[in-house]
ROLO-112324 format. One line per field, with one value per atom (N, C-alpha, C, O, CB): atom name; z, x, y; residue number from 1. Coordinates in steps of 0.1 Angstrom, whole numbers. Glycine has a CB too. Layout:
// residues N
atomo	c(CA:...)
pz	c(Z:...)
px	c(X:...)
py	c(Y:...)
num	c(NUM:...)
END
This chain:
// residues 73
atomo	c(N:CA:C:O:CB:N:CA:C:O:CB:N:CA:C:O:CB:N:CA:C:O:CB:N:CA:C:O:CB:N:CA:C:O:CB:N:CA:C:O:CB:N:CA:C:O:CB:N:CA:C:O:CB:N:CA:C:O:CB:N:CA:C:O:CB:N:CA:C:O:CB:N:CA:C:O:CB:N:CA:C:O:CB:N:CA:C:O:CB:N:CA:C:O:CB:N:CA:C:O:CB:N:CA:C:O:CB:N:CA:C:O:CB:N:CA:C:O:CB:N:CA:C:O:CB:N:CA:C:O:CB:N:CA:C:O:CB:N:CA:C:O:CB:N:CA:C:O:CB:N:CA:C:O:CB:N:CA:C:O:CB:N:CA:C:O:CB:N:CA:C:O:CB:N:CA:C:O:CB:N:CA:C:O:CB:N:CA:C:O:CB:N:CA:C:O:CB:N:CA:C:O:CB:N:CA:C:O:CB:N:CA:C:O:CB:N:CA:C:O:CB:N:CA:C:O:CB:N:CA:C:O:CB:N:CA:C:O:CB:N:CA:C:O:CB:N:CA:C:O:CB:N:CA:C:O:CB:N:CA:C:O:CB:N:CA:C:O:CB:N:CA:C:O:CB:N:CA:C:O:CB:N:CA:C:O:CB:N:CA:C:O:CB:N:CA:C:O:CB:N:CA:C:O:CB:N:CA:C:O:CB:N:CA:C:O:CB:N:CA:C:O:CB:N:CA:C:O:CB:N:CA:C:O:CB:N:CA:C:O:CB:N:CA:C:O:CB:N:CA:C:O:CB:N:CA:C:O:CB:N:CA:C:O:CB:N:CA:C:O:CB:N:CA:C:O:CB:N:CA:C:O:CB:N:CA:C:O:CB:N:CA:C:O:CB:N:CA:C:O:CB:N:CA:C:O:CB:N:CA:C:O:CB:N:CA:C:O:CB:N:CA:C:O:CB:N:CA:C:O:CB:N:CA:C:O:CB)
pz	c(-188:-201:-205:-197:-199:-217:-221:-224:-228:-234:-220:-222:-231:-226:-209:-243:-253:-249:-252:-267:-243:-240:-226:-222:-241:-218:-205:-205:-210:-194:-198:-197:-183:-175:-205:-179:-166:-168:-173:-158:-163:-164:-151:-147:-177:-146:-134:-136:-127:-128:-149:-152:-154:-155:-165:-153:-155:-143:-140:-168:-136:-124:-114:-108:-129:-112:-102:-104:-95:-88:-117:-120:-119:-121:-111:-116:-116:-130:-140:-110:-132:-145:-150:-143:-145:-163:-169:-183:-188:-170:-188:-202:-211:-209:-205:-220:-228:-235:-241:-238:-235:-242:-234:-239:-255:-222:-213:-199:-197:-212:-191:-177:-168:-157:-172:-175:-168:-161:-169:-177:-148:-141:-143:-143:-127:-145:-145:-132:-133:-146:-121:-108:-109:-104:-97:-115:-116:-124:-120:-123:-135:-144:-136:-136:-157:-129:-121:-109:-107:-116:-103:-92:-97:-90:-84:-108:-114:-117:-115:-126:-124:-127:-114:-113:-135:-104:-91:-84:-77:-82:-86:-80:-88:-84:-79:-99:-107:-119:-126:-98:-122:-135:-147:-147:-135:-157:-169:-177:-176:-177:-186:-195:-203:-206:-205:-207:-214:-206:-212:-219:-193:-184:-183:-183:-171:-182:-181:-194:-193:-178:-205:-218:-219:-225:-230:-214:-215:-206:-209:-210:-194:-185:-191:-188:-171:-198:-203:-218:-223:-196:-226:-241:-248:-260:-247:-243:-250:-249:-256:-244:-240:-238:-248:-254:-224:-250:-259:-252:-241:-272:-257:-250:-248:-238:-258:-258:-256:-245:-239:-269:-242:-231:-217:-208:-231:-216:-204:-203:-192:-204:-213:-213:-210:-202:-227:-215:-212:-197:-191:-220:-191:-177:-169:-159:-172:-172:-165:-167:-158:-170:-179:-182:-175:-169:-197:-174:-167:-152:-146:-168:-146:-132:-130:-120:-127:-139:-137:-138:-130:-148:-147:-149:-137:-132:-162:-132:-120:-108:-101:-116:-106:-95:-96:-87:-93:-109:-111:-107:-104:-126:-107:-103:-88:-83:-110:-80:-66:-59:-62:-61:-48:-39:-30:-26:-31:-28:-19:-6:-4:-25:4:18:25:26:25:30:38:53:57:35:60:74:83:95:76)
px	c(299:303:293:289:317:288:278:284:295:271:276:281:270:259:283:273:264:259:248:269:268:264:258:254:277:257:251:238:237:261:228:215:211:213:205:204:199:184:182:207:175:161:154:157:155:145:138:130:126:129:127:119:127:121:111:140:149:158:166:157:157:165:165:175:179:153:152:161:165:154:165:173:188:196:170:192:207:212:205:209:225:231:232:237:244:227:228:234:235:213:239:243:231:221:251:232:220:215:222:224:202:195:195:190:201:200:200:195:192:214:194:191:203:202:178:215:227:233:237:238:233:238:253:261:235:257:272:278:289:274:272:277:281:291:267:272:274:287:295:262:289:301:313:323:300:313:324:327:339:322:317:319:325:334:306:321:327:341:350:319:344:358:367:378:359:361:368:371:380:360:362:363:373:375:350:378:388:382:390:394:370:364:371:373:349:373:379:367:356:386:371:360:354:342:366:362:356:346:336:367:348:339:326:315:345:327:315:307:295:319:314:307:300:289:317:306:300:288:278:310:288:276:265:253:281:269:259:261:268:261:256:259:255:259:253:246:242:252:251:228:262:272:283:285:278:290:302:314:313:299:326:338:337:342:350:331:330:320:322:325:310:301:309:307:290:318:326:335:337:335:341:350:341:346:357:329:320:317:316:308:315:311:323:321:308:335:347:349:352:360:347:348:338:340:347:325:315:318:317:301:323:327:339:338:331:348:360:355:359:370:346:341:332:333:332:324:316:325:323:307:336:345:353:356:354:356:363:355:361:367:342:334:331:324:321:335:333:341:353:335:336:344:353:349:335:365:374:373:374:389:372:371:383:385:358:391:403:399:394:415:402:398:409:407:390)
py	c(1327:1321:1311:1302:1315:1312:1302:1288:1287:1307:1278:1264:1257:1254:1257:1255:1250:1236:1232:1249:1228:1214:1212:1201:1205:1223:1222:1229:1240:1228:1223:1229:1230:1221:1220:1241:1243:1247:1258:1254:1239:1242:1237:1226:1235:1245:1240:1228:1221:1251:1225:1213:1200:1189:1216:1201:1190:1188:1197:1191:1177:1174:1185:1189:1171:1191:1202:1214:1221:1197:1216:1228:1225:1235:1239:1213:1210:1211:1207:1196:1215:1215:1200:1192:1222:1198:1185:1187:1198:1179:1175:1175:1177:1169:1162:1187:1190:1178:1170:1201:1176:1165:1153:1142:1163:1153:1141:1145:1157:1135:1136:1138:1135:1132:1131:1135:1132:1145:1154:1125:1145:1157:1159:1149:1157:1171:1175:1169:1164:1190:1170:1166:1151:1146:1168:1143:1128:1126:1117:1121:1132:1131:1134:1127:1139:1146:1150:1141:1138:1164:1136:1126:1113:1108:1123:1109:1096:1099:1090:1092:1110:1113:1114:1109:1126:1121:1122:1109:1108:1131:1099:1086:1077:1066:1080:1083:1075:1068:1061:1065:1070:1064:1071:1083:1066:1063:1069:1074:1070:1058:1084:1089:1077:1078:1099:1067:1056:1048:1044:1047:1047:1040:1048:1042:1037:1061:1069:1069:1068:1084:1069:1068:1054:1053:1070:1044:1030:1030:1023:1019:1037:1037:1046:1044:1042:1056:1066:1068:1077:1080:1058:1058:1071:1073:1047:1079:1091:1102:1112:1096:1100:1111:1109:1098:1110:1120:1120:1124:1130:1129:1122:1128:1143:1148:1124:1150:1164:1168:1179:1170:1160:1162:1161:1170:1152:1152:1151:1163:1168:1138:1167:1179:1191:1200:1181:1192:1203:1204:1215:1203:1192:1192:1197:1204:1177:1193:1198:1213:1220:1191:1218:1232:1240:1251:1235:1235:1242:1243:1254:1234:1233:1233:1243:1250:1219:1243:1252:1267:1275:1250:1270:1283:1287:1298:1284:1278:1280:1284:1293:1268:1276:1278:1291:1298:1267:1295:1307:1320:1330:1308:1318:1330:1330:1339:1329:1320:1319:1329:1332:1305:1335:1344:1335:1325:1353:1340:1332:1339:1351:1333:1330:1335:1329:1317:1330:1338:1335:1335:1345:1344:1324:1324:1324:1323:1312)
num	c(1:1:1:1:1:2:2:2:2:2:3:3:3:3:3:4:4:4:4:4:5:5:5:5:5:6:6:6:6:6:7:7:7:7:7:8:8:8:8:8:9:9:9:9:9:10:10:10:10:10:11:11:11:11:11:12:12:12:12:12:13:13:13:13:13:14:14:14:14:14:15:15:15:15:15:16:16:16:16:16:17:17:17:17:17:18:18:18:18:18:19:19:19:19:19:20:20:20:20:20:21:21:21:21:21:22:22:22:22:22:23:23:23:23:23:24:24:24:24:24:25:25:25:25:25:26:26:26:26:26:27:27:27:27:27:28:28:28:28:28:29:29:29:29:29:30:30:30:30:30:31:31:31:31:31:32:32:32:32:32:33:33:33:33:33:34:34:34:34:34:35:35:35:35:35:36:36:36:36:36:37:37:37:37:37:38:38:38:38:38:39:39:39:39:39:40:40:40:40:40:41:41:41:41:41:42:42:42:42:42:43:43:43:43:43:44:44:44:44:44:45:45:45:45:45:46:46:46:46:46:47:47:47:47:47:48:48:48:48:48:49:49:49:49:49:50:50:50:50:50:51:51:51:51:51:52:52:52:52:52:53:53:53:53:53:54:54:54:54:54:55:55:55:55:55:56:56:56:56:56:57:57:57:57:57:58:58:58:58:58:59:59:59:59:59:60:60:60:60:60:61:61:61:61:61:62:62:62:62:62:63:63:63:63:63:64:64:64:64:64:65:65:65:65:65:66:66:66:66:66:67:67:67:67:67:68:68:68:68:68:69:69:69:69:69:70:70:70:70:70:71:71:71:71:71:72:72:72:72:72:73:73:73:73:73)
END
């Protein structure tokens, strides 16, 4: 599934997914949310981001995980 707000390029952050037009990794946004940061706090720390960028990071992660194989042990 294409994600317009997410960019993956070997020339940016060693190919990690980032919010398009920034060097803010999707992982960073997700880790901050997971640690309890509010979207407003993330936007204050990274003023180039928008609320839609945070939503895009979450959607990207959900789509990525949906394509993962499940291993039952």
